[in-house]
C-alpha positions as CSV (number, residue, x, y, z in Angstrom):
1,M,-46.6,-157.7,-129.7
2,R,-48.6,-155.9,-127.6
3,C,-48.7,-154.7,-123.7
4,I,-51.8,-155.1,-121.9
5,S,-51.7,-153.3,-118.8
6,G,-48.9,-151.4,-118.5
7,K,-45.9,-150.2,-120.3
8,I,-43.2,-151.5,-122.0
9,Y,-39.4,-149.9,-124.4
10,D,-39.7,-153.0,-127.4
11,V,-37.4,-153.2,-129.5
12,M,-36.8,-154.7,-132.8
13,V,-33.9,-155.7,-134.7
14,D,-33.2,-157.3,-138.3
15,N,-31.3,-160.2,-138.5
16,R,-31.9,-160.2,-142.3
17,K,-28.0,-161.1,-143.7
18,Q,-28.9,-160.4,-146.8
19,S,-31.2,-157.1,-145.5
20,P,-29.6,-153.9,-146.6
21,T,-31.5,-153.2,-143.0
22,Y,-29.7,-155.3,-141.4
23,G,-28.1,-154.9,-137.7
24,L,-30.3,-151.9,-137.6
25,C,-33.0,-151.3,-133.9
26,H,-36.1,-149.8,-133.5
27,G,-37.7,-149.2,-130.4
28,V,-40.6,-148.2,-129.9
29,V,-43.1,-148.3,-125.7
30,L,-46.3,-149.6,-126.4
31,D,-48.5,-148.2,-123.8
32,A,-51.6,-150.1,-123.3
33,E,-54.1,-147.3,-121.9
34,I,-52.7,-146.0,-125.7
35,M,-53.6,-149.8,-126.6
36,N,-51.4,-149.7,-129.0
37,M,-49.2,-152.8,-131.2
38,V,-46.1,-153.7,-133.3
39,Y,-45.5,-156.4,-135.6
40,V,-42.2,-158.2,-135.3
41,P,-42.0,-159.9,-138.7
42,K,-40.0,-163.5,-139.1
43,G,-36.3,-162.4,-139.1
44,F,-36.1,-159.9,-136.4
45,A,-34.9,-160.7,-132.9
46,H,-37.1,-159.1,-130.0
47,G,-36.0,-157.8,-126.8
48,F,-38.5,-155.3,-124.4
49,Q,-38.2,-153.6,-120.6
50,T,-40.9,-153.3,-118.4
51,L,-40.8,-149.3,-118.1
52,T,-44.0,-149.6,-115.1
53,E,-44.5,-152.3,-112.5
54,D,-46.5,-155.4,-112.9
55,C,-46.7,-155.3,-116.8
56,Q,-48.2,-157.8,-119.6
57,V,-48.1,-158.7,-122.3
58,L,-49.9,-160.2,-125.2
59,Y,-48.3,-161.9,-128.0
60,L,-48.2,-164.3,-130.9
61,H,-46.5,-166.8,-132.9
62,T,-46.6,-168.2,-136.5
63,Q,-44.7,-171.3,-135.0
64,S,-44.2,-173.6,-131.5
65,H,-42.1,-172.6,-129.3
66,S,-39.1,-174.5,-129.8
67,P,-36.8,-174.5,-126.6
68,Q,-33.4,-175.7,-128.1
69,S,-34.4,-173.4,-131.2
70,E,-34.3,-169.9,-128.4
71,D,-31.0,-167.4,-129.9
72,G,-30.8,-163.7,-128.8
73,F,-27.9,-161.3,-127.6
74,F,-27.1,-159.3,-125.3
75,Y,-29.0,-156.5,-124.4
76,N,-26.2,-153.7,-124.2
77,S,-24.0,-155.2,-127.5
78,P,-22.7,-152.3,-128.6
79,E,-23.1,-152.4,-132.3
80,L,-26.9,-152.3,-132.2
81,E,-26.6,-149.2,-130.5
82,I,-30.0,-149.8,-128.1
83,N,-31.2,-146.2,-126.2
84,W,-33.0,-148.1,-123.2
85,P,-35.1,-145.6,-121.8
86,M,-33.6,-146.9,-118.3
87,E,-31.1,-148.8,-116.5
88,V,-31.2,-152.0,-117.0
89,S,-31.3,-153.7,-113.1
90,D,-33.0,-157.1,-113.6
91,L,-31.8,-160.3,-116.6
92,S,-32.7,-163.8,-116.7
93,E,-29.9,-166.0,-115.9
94,R,-31.1,-167.0,-119.8
95,D,-30.8,-163.1,-120.9
96,E,-27.2,-162.9,-118.6
97,H,-25.2,-165.2,-121.1
98,L,-26.0,-164.1,-123.5
99,K,-23.3,-163.7,-126.1
100,L,-23.0,-160.1,-127.8
101,F,-24.7,-158.4,-131.3
102,T,-21.7,-158.3,-133.8
103,K,-22.8,-159.1,-138.0
104,S,-20.0,-161.9,-138.3
105,N,-21.5,-163.6,-135.5
106,T,-25.4,-164.2,-135.9
107,R,-27.8,-166.9,-136.7
108,E,-30.4,-165.0,-139.9
109,V,-33.1,-166.7,-138.3
110,I,-35.6,-168.9,-140.9
């Protein structure tokens, strides 16, 4: 995952139920000026918040995109305790209807 224009706050959530870090999050600022990037391993949920206008993000997948397999968690799920750097002001229709993350209702990504 890399921000090629602008700056984003990128969050990864361990969604591997058998992992000792299951449900824990890690966030990092990806900045086009410093050209940093992050690898999001299989089994992790992932989301980001744009921090500047006109962001462009580049990321690659290990498998073909499958819309019927998409899933996610509501950005402000209390169990995740994500400290978004800015107030969330614009969500896609899909993201507005995502369920809260709880350790009892997650589906592990295979």
